N, C-alpha and C positions, 0 to 999 in steps of 0.2 A: 642695327646694333641692339641687342637686348637691353644692355645698360642705359643706353639712350632713352628707351621707353620708360624703363623703371624709373629714371630720374624725372622725366617729364611728368608721369603719372603722380609720383609722390610729391613733387615740388611746385608743380605749376596747375593750380586748380582750374585755370581758364582753359587749359589744354582740352579738357574734356568737353568744352563747348564749341571747339573748333571743328570746321568741316574737315572731311577726311583728306582732301587735297592740301589744305593748310597744314595739317599735321604731317603729311609727307613732306612738305616743304621745310618745315622747321626740323623734322628729323634728319633730312639730308644736310641742311646747314650745320647742325650740331656735329654730325658725323665728320664732315669736313673739318670743322674746327678741331675736333678731338684729333683726327689723324695728322693735321698739320702740326699741333702740338707734340705729338709723339715723334714726328719727323724731326723737329728742331731739337727736341730733348735729347734723342738718341744721337743726333749728329754731334753733340758735345762729347760723347764717348768715342766715337769714330775719329774725331779730329783732334783729340788731346790724349796723348798716351799716359798722362798723369791720373786719369780717371778710368776706373775700371767697372765693368757690370759683369758679375759673376753669379752663376748659378750653381748651387751646391746640393747634392743629395747623397746621403750615405756616405759622407766624407770626401766625396769626389767633386772637385771644383772645376768648372767649364767657363773660360772667359768667352762671353758671348760676342764680343767683337771679333775674335779669331775665328768662330765657327760661322760667322755671317759673311755673306758676299758683300752685302751693303746694309749694314746695320739700320741706318735711318729709314730704309725702305721696309723693314720687317713689318710694320703694321698692315701693309697691303699684300705682302708675299704670302702664298698658300703654303702651308706646312713649314714656315720658318720657325726659329727658335721660340718665338711668342706662342705660336699655336702648339708647338711641341712640349713646351715646359710649363705652360700656364696652368696653374691648379684651378683657377676660376674658370677657364675655359673648359677643362675637363669636367667640372661639376655642371656646368651649363648644358654640355652634350648628354651627360647622364639623365638629366630632368626630361 
């Protein structure tokens, strides 16, 4: 993940001194932690109807729980709503 690399370079000076294999291990660990956090956070919306997560563009609202087969798995699904609607991912692909 690009975000992981940016955070590590900006915030961990020691990271630059690590061997390449050590960097890969830390990067994999951080990605795992982030994906696990997403999974548990999104599960809240899937399991509790009183909470909604809505995307709105040009006055049209989309309930993301309703368009997702399994909301909590979205971070690992290719072409899921996170990939389709994320402005940050779109910016990253353009660069």
